[in-house]
C-alpha positions as CSV (number, residue, x, y, z in Angstrom):
1,X,0.0,0.0,0.0
2,X,1.1,3.6,-0.6
3,X,1.4,6.0,2.2
4,X,-1.7,7.8,0.9
5,X,-3.7,4.6,1.0
6,X,-2.6,3.8,4.5
7,X,-3.4,7.4,5.6
8,X,-6.9,7.2,4.1
9,X,-7.6,3.9,5.8
10,X,-6.4,4.9,9.3
11,X,-7.6,8.5,9.0
12,X,-11.1,7.0,9.0
13,X,-10.4,5.0,12.2
14,X,-10.7,5.6,15.9
15,X,-8.5,3.7,18.4
16,X,-10.2,3.0,21.7
17,X,-8.4,1.7,24.8
18,X,-6.6,2.1,28.1
19,X,-3.1,3.3,29.0
20,X,-1.5,0.9,26.5
21,X,-3.5,2.7,23.8
22,X,-2.5,6.0,25.3
23,X,1.1,5.1,24.8
24,X,0.4,4.5,21.2
25,X,-1.4,7.8,20.9
26,X,1.6,9.6,22.3
27,X,3.9,7.7,19.9
28,X,1.7,8.6,16.9
29,X,1.6,12.3,17.8
30,X,5.3,12.6,17.2
31,X,5.2,11.1,13.7
32,X,4.2,12.5,10.3
33,X,3.3,9.2,8.5
34,X,0.0,7.4,8.3
35,X,-0.4,6.9,12.1
36,X,-0.5,10.7,12.7
37,X,-4.0,11.0,11.5
38,X,-5.5,8.4,13.8
39,X,-8.1,9.5,16.3
40,X,-8.0,8.2,19.8
41,X,-10.5,7.7,22.6
42,X,-8.3,6.4,25.4
43,X,-7.9,6.8,29.2
44,X,-5.7,5.5,31.9
45,X,-7.3,2.5,33.7
46,X,-10.1,2.4,31.1
47,X,-12.0,-0.9,30.8
48,X,-15.2,-2.4,29.5
49,X,-16.5,-2.3,33.1
50,X,-15.7,1.4,33.4
51,X,-17.2,2.1,30.0
52,X,-20.6,0.8,31.3
53,X,-20.6,3.2,34.3
54,X,-22.3,6.6,34.1
55,X,-20.2,9.7,33.4
56,X,-20.1,10.9,37.0
57,X,-17.6,11.6,39.7
58,X,-14.3,9.8,39.3
59,X,-15.6,7.2,36.8
60,X,-13.1,6.6,34.0
61,X,-14.1,7.7,30.5
62,X,-12.2,9.0,27.5
63,X,-12.1,12.7,26.8
64,X,-13.3,14.3,23.6
65,X,-12.8,18.0,23.1
66,X,-12.2,18.5,26.8
67,X,-15.2,16.6,28.0
68,X,-15.8,13.1,29.2
69,X,-18.2,10.9,27.3
70,X,-19.3,7.3,27.2
71,X,-17.4,5.8,24.3
72,X,-20.4,5.0,22.2
73,X,-21.5,8.6,22.5
74,X,-18.0,9.9,21.5
75,X,-17.5,7.7,18.5
76,X,-20.2,9.3,16.3
77,X,-18.7,12.7,17.2
78,X,-15.4,11.6,15.9
79,X,-17.1,10.3,12.7
80,X,-15.0,7.3,12.1
81,X,-15.8,4.4,9.7
82,X,-14.0,1.8,11.8
83,X,-13.1,1.3,15.5
84,X,-10.0,-0.6,16.8
85,X,-10.6,-1.5,20.4
86,X,-8.1,-2.6,23.0
87,X,-9.8,-3.3,26.3
88,X,-9.6,-6.1,28.9
89,X,-6.4,-5.7,30.9
90,X,-8.1,-3.7,33.6
91,X,-11.2,-5.9,33.5
92,X,-9.2,-9.1,34.1
93,X,-7.7,-7.5,37.3
94,X,-11.1,-7.3,38.9
95,X,-13.4,-9.8,37.1
96,X,-13.2,-13.3,35.6
97,X,-12.7,-14.1,31.9
98,X,-16.4,-14.6,31.0
99,X,-17.6,-11.5,32.8
100,X,-14.9,-9.4,31.2
101,X,-15.8,-10.8,27.8
102,X,-19.5,-10.2,28.3
103,X,-18.9,-6.6,29.4
104,X,-16.8,-6.1,26.3
105,X,-19.6,-7.4,24.1
106,X,-22.0,-5.0,25.7
107,X,-19.8,-2.0,25.0
108,X,-19.3,-3.0,21.3
109,X,-23.0,-3.6,20.9
110,X,-23.7,-0.1,22.2
111,X,-21.1,1.4,19.8
112,X,-22.7,-0.4,16.8
113,X,-26.1,0.7,17.9
114,X,-25.1,4.4,18.0
115,X,-22.9,4.1,14.9
116,X,-24.7,1.7,12.5
117,X,-22.4,0.4,9.8
118,X,-19.2,1.0,11.7
119,X,-16.5,-1.7,11.3
120,X,-15.3,-3.2,14.6
121,X,-11.7,-4.5,15.0
122,X,-10.7,-6.1,18.3
123,X,-7.0,-5.8,19.3
124,X,-5.6,-8.5,21.5
125,X,-4.6,-7.8,25.1
126,X,-0.8,-7.6,25.4
127,X,1.2,-9.7,27.8
128,X,2.9,-8.8,31.1
129,X,6.6,-9.2,31.8
130,X,7.7,-12.6,33.0
131,X,7.7,-13.0,36.8
132,X,6.0,-9.6,37.2
133,X,3.4,-9.3,40.0
134,X,0.1,-10.9,39.1
135,X,-2.9,-8.7,39.9
136,X,-6.3,-10.5,40.1
137,X,-6.8,-12.7,37.0
138,X,-4.2,-10.7,35.0
139,X,-1.6,-13.4,34.3
140,X,-0.3,-14.4,30.9
141,X,-2.1,-17.8,30.9
142,X,-5.4,-16.0,31.4
143,X,-4.5,-13.4,28.8
144,X,-4.0,-16.2,26.3
145,X,-7.4,-17.6,27.1
146,X,-9.0,-14.2,27.0
147,X,-7.5,-13.4,23.6
148,X,-8.9,-16.7,22.3
149,X,-12.3,-15.8,23.6
150,X,-12.1,-12.3,22.0
151,X,-11.0,-13.8,18.7
152,X,-14.0,-16.3,18.8
153,X,-16.3,-13.4,19.6
154,X,-15.0,-11.5,16.7
155,X,-15.5,-14.4,14.3
156,X,-19.0,-15.0,15.6
157,X,-20.0,-11.3,15.0
158,X,-18.2,-10.6,11.8
159,X,-15.7,-8.3,13.4
160,X,-12.0,-8.0,12.7
161,X,-9.3,-9.3,15.1
162,X,-5.7,-8.1,15.1
163,X,-3.0,-9.8,17.1
164,X,-0.6,-7.2,18.4
165,X,0.4,-9.3,21.4
166,X,2.4,-12.1,19.7
167,X,4.7,-9.8,17.7
168,X,6.0,-8.3,20.9
169,X,6.2,-11.5,23.0
170,X,9.3,-13.4,23.9
171,X,8.1,-16.5,22.2
172,X,7.2,-18.2,25.5
173,X,4.0,-16.4,26.3
174,X,5.4,-13.2,28.0
175,X,6.0,-9.6,27.0
176,X,9.5,-9.4,25.6
177,X,11.7,-7.6,28.1
178,X,13.1,-5.0,25.7
179,X,9.5,-3.9,24.9
180,X,8.6,-3.3,28.6
181,X,8.9,0.2,30.0
182,X,7.9,-0.4,33.6
183,X,8.8,-3.9,34.6
184,X,5.2,-4.9,34.3
185,X,2.8,-4.2,31.4
186,X,3.5,-0.8,29.8
187,X,5.3,-0.6,26.5
188,X,8.3,1.3,25.1
189,X,8.3,3.4,22.0
190,X,10.1,0.7,20.1
191,X,7.1,-1.6,20.7
192,X,4.8,0.8,18.9
193,X,7.2,0.7,15.9
194,X,6.4,-3.0,15.7
195,X,2.7,-2.2,16.0
196,X,3.1,0.2,13.0
197,X,4.3,-2.7,10.8
198,X,1.5,-4.9,11.9
199,X,-1.1,-2.3,11.2
200,X,0.3,-1.9,7.7
201,X,0.0,-5.6,7.1
202,X,-3.5,-5.7,8.6
203,X,-4.8,-2.8,6.4
204,X,-3.4,-4.6,3.3
205,X,-5.3,-7.8,4.3
206,X,-8.5,-6.0,5.0
207,X,-8.5,-4.0,1.8
208,X,-7.5,-7.1,-0.2
209,X,-10.5,-8.9,1.3
210,X,-12.8,-6.0,0.5
211,X,-11.6,-6.0,-3.1
212,X,-12.1,-9.8,-3.4
213,X,-15.6,-9.5,-2.0
214,X,-16.4,-6.7,-4.5
215,X,-15.1,-8.6,-7.4
216,X,-17.2,-11.6,-6.4
217,X,-20.4,-9.5,-6.1
218,X,-19.7,-8.1,-9.6
219,X,-19.2,-11.5,-11.1
220,X,-22.4,-12.8,-9.4
221,X,-24.4,-9.8,-10.6
222,X,-23.1,-10.4,-14.2
223,X,-24.1,-14.1,-14.0
224,X,-27.6,-13.1,-12.9
225,X,-27.9,-10.7,-15.8
226,X,-26.9,-13.4,-18.3
227,X,-29.6,-15.7,-17.0
């Protein structure tokens, strides 16, 4: 893909998530390539559980133009055609796998309800550093199971799924040490360079799939006309 094609694809996207996504937002702000035009709705300690709480008091919600919103209310304001969502790390700390997954599904359903036709793409939860302190159910074995559940949910609902966890792992189910900035879960700038490459490949696959589907529809329409 050309830089212009990449920019067009991601300019029409909003990235939603927690502090891991905030790190990517800060990284993108310093660049002038295709990632610079990405819109973000991210907040520290954000989770699917937090997203379902009212906008009140100290409840965590992303900011848009200086004001907190529930994410499904903010997405139409941004006007994006597709949403890339990274949630779950903070959910796993306080709830089990199934409850975290169910809350995630509720949030996505509300986004789709408020923004009909929007594409949904789920981003895998990233690993913690090996031997780092486990909080609640947030351990790498559970992260593996949770990502499998998220991928299954994506397939069942016709949503995209992008694995940004494996490319930054150590090959043994942990966050690679050189990609960890705090000895626990947060990521270095070098990590987001890897994400960039993965996003390029993902966009190419998605657009290729769309082209194939369009060509199939054209052929089917032509066959119907001949009959």
